[in-house]
C-alpha positions in Angstrom: 0.2 -0.2 0.0 1.3 3.1 -0.7 2.1 5.3 2.7 -0.1 8.5 3.4 3.1 11.0 3.1 4.4 9.8 -0.1 3.8 13.5 -1.7 5.5 14.9 1.1 9.0 16.8 0.1 9.0 15.9 -3.7 9.4 19.0 -5.6 7.1 17.6 -8.6 4.2 17.8 -6.7 4.1 21.0 -5.4 1.9 22.4 -8.4 -0.5 19.4 -8.2 -4.0 20.1 -6.7 -5.1 17.2 -4.3 -7.3 15.7 -6.2 -4.3 15.1 -8.8 -2.4 13.9 -6.2 -5.2 11.3 -5.1 -5.4 10.5 -8.8 -1.4 9.8 -8.7 -1.8 7.7 -5.7 -4.9 5.8 -6.7 -2.8 4.4 -10.2 0.2 3.9 -9.1 2.4 1.1 -7.4 5.4 1.9 -4.8 8.8 0.2 -6.2 12.0 0.5 -4.1 15.6 -0.9 -5.8 18.8 -1.4 -4.5 22.0 0.0 -5.4 22.8 -0.7 -8.9 19.5 -2.0 -9.7 18.5 -2.1 -13.0 15.0 0.1 -13.2 14.3 -1.1 -16.8 17.0 -1.8 -19.8 17.3 0.0 -23.3 15.0 -1.5 -25.7 12.7 -3.2 -23.4 9.0 -2.6 -23.9 7.6 0.0 -21.5 6.1 -1.1 -18.4 5.3 2.5 -16.9 6.1 5.8 -16.2 8.5 6.0 -13.0 8.7 8.9 -10.7 11.2 9.1 -8.0 10.3 9.7 -4.3 13.8 9.0 -2.9 17.4 8.4 -4.3 18.8 8.6 -7.5 19.1 7.1 -11.2 21.8 7.5 -13.5 20.4 7.0 -17.1 22.9 5.4 -19.3 23.1 4.4 -23.6 25.9 2.3 -24.6 27.6 2.8 -27.7 28.5 1.1 -30.6 32.3 0.6 -28.8 30.4 -1.1 -25.7 31.4 2.3 -23.4 28.5 3.2 -21.2 27.4 6.6 -21.0 25.6 8.8 -18.6 22.3 10.3 -20.6 20.8 12.6 -17.7 20.8 11.6 -13.8 17.4 12.2 -11.7 17.0 12.4 -8.2 13.6 13.2 -6.3 10.7 14.6 -8.3 12.5 13.5 -11.5 10.5 11.2 -13.5 12.0 8.3 -16.1 10.2 6.8 -18.9 8.0 9.0 -20.9 9.7 8.5 -24.4 8.3 5.0 -25.1 5.4 5.6 -23.2 4.3 8.5 -25.9 6.2 7.0 -29.1 5.2 3.2 -28.4 9.2 2.3 -28.7 11.2 0.5 -26.6 13.1 2.5 -23.3 15.9 4.4 -25.4 18.6 3.9 -22.4 19.0 2.0 -19.5 18.2 3.3 -16.0 20.4 2.2 -12.6 20.1 3.1 -9.7 22.7 5.0 -7.9 21.8 4.1 -4.4 18.9 3.0 -2.8 16.2 4.2 -4.5 12.2 4.2 -3.8 9.7 5.2 -7.2 5.8 5.5 -7.6 5.6 4.0 -11.0 2.3 4.1 -12.9 1.2 1.9 -16.1 0.8 2.9 -19.5 -3.0 2.1 -18.9 -3.0 4.1 -15.6 -1.5 7.1 -17.4 -3.6 7.5 -19.9 -6.2 7.2 -16.8 -4.8 9.6 -15.0 -4.1 12.2 -18.0 -8.2 11.9 -18.7 -8.7 12.2 -15.3 -6.8 15.2 -14.4 -5.1 17.2 -17.1 -3.0 18.9 -14.5 -1.0 15.9 -14.4 -0.1 15.7 -18.5 1.3 19.2 -18.0 3.3 18.1 -15.3 4.4 15.4 -17.1 5.1 17.2 -20.4 7.4 20.0 -18.7 9.3 17.6 -17.5 10.5 16.1 -20.6 10.4 19.7 -21.7 13.1 20.0 -19.1 15.1 16.8 -19.7 15.5 18.1 -23.4 16.6 21.5 -22.3 19.3 19.6 -20.1 20.1 16.8 -22.7 20.9 19.7 -25.2 23.3 21.6 -22.5 25.3 18.4 -22.0 25.7 17.9 -25.5 27.1 21.3 -26.1 29.6 20.6 -22.9 30.9 17.5 -24.5 31.5 19.0 -28.0 32.8 22.0 -26.4 34.7 21.6 -23.3 37.9 19.5 -22.3 37.2 16.6 -20.0 39.6 18.3 -17.2 36.9 21.4 -17.3 34.0 18.8 -16.8 35.4 17.3 -14.0 36.5 20.3 -12.4 32.7 21.2 -12.5 31.4 18.1 -11.3 34.2 18.6 -8.2 32.9 22.1 -7.8 29.4 21.1 -7.9 29.9 18.8 -5.2 32.2 20.9 -3.1 30.7 22.1 0.5 32.8 25.1 1.4 32.3 24.3 4.9 33.7 21.0 5.3 35.9 21.6 1.9 35.5 18.6 0.7 34.2 17.8 -2.4 32.2 13.6 -2.4 31.8 12.0 -5.8 29.9 8.7 -4.9 31.2 7.1 -8.1 33.5 5.0 -8.9 36.2 6.6 -11.6 34.0 4.2 -14.4 31.1 6.4 -13.1 32.7 9.3 -13.6 33.7 8.6 -16.5 30.4 7.8 -17.9 29.1 11.1 -16.2 31.3 13.0 -18.3 31.2 11.1 -21.4 35.0 9.8 -21.4 37.1 7.0 -20.5 38.2 6.0 -17.2 41.9 6.3 -18.2 41.3 10.1 -19.0 39.4 10.7 -15.7 42.6 9.0 -13.7 45.0 11.5 -15.5 42.5 14.3 -15.1 42.5 14.1 -11.3 46.1 13.2 -11.1 46.9 16.9 -13.1 44.7 18.6 -10.2 46.0 16.9 -7.7 49.7 17.8 -8.7 48.4 21.5 -9.4 47.5 21.0 -5.7 43.7 21.9 -6.5 42.8 18.9 -5.0 44.0 16.1 -2.1 42.5 12.4 -2.2 40.6 11.3 1.0 40.0 8.0 -0.2 36.2 6.8 -1.1 35.2 9.5 -3.5 36.2 12.3 -1.5 38.6 15.2 -2.1 39.7 17.9 0.1 39.8 21.1 -2.6 42.9 23.3 -1.6 42.1 25.3 -4.0 38.5 25.9 -4.5 39.5 29.5 -6.4 41.4 27.8 -8.9 38.9 24.8 -9.0 36.2 27.1 -10.2 37.9 28.9 -12.5 39.0 25.7 -14.4 35.4 24.4 -14.2 34.7 28.1 -16.0 37.0 27.3 -18.9 40.4 28.8 -17.7 43.5 26.7 -17.2 46.4 26.8 -15.0 46.6 27.9 -11.4 46.1 31.2 -10.1 
């Protein structure tokens, strides 16, 4: 049974009326996934629309060379699986839980019924899909125009906590490579370069002490070298 407070604290539902929430709750099932568990695979027939309540999901696609690249990541309030619901084809990518994750899942029939009963839900899902397209365009632009070390510095700076002075990348080096659209060897090289420049220092288990946040930010913004 879906808990009474299932929508609590999830930003996606803030703009949905109480009637809309009732429709979603009535037509959804709640599922939990362990870290690294697959929610759905690339090419599989759609079994529903996923709404993330807790945790996080990496959506990856395998290239012709057999390398995985992260298409996008989603946290609480994020949605997954819209494309095949609307175009009738299979999932265009594979979704993997990056941590313990809890989702609501609406079946294709449930989605159509929810949209008919409360059109407001269709607007929210469409807005999410538009946000996804904008994110993908930005990611494509970054991968075409930015060197890997700049994208790595941006990722580190995004995860940087100014209070503790630590940037935590809760990913393996291979997963970082997938996130940046490169290979593990390049990530290792660029991490070594940032360490050699005195910008970061490894604490182990994906944690890095940011020794020089100014240079890290400068590199993330496209600058090079120490300041």
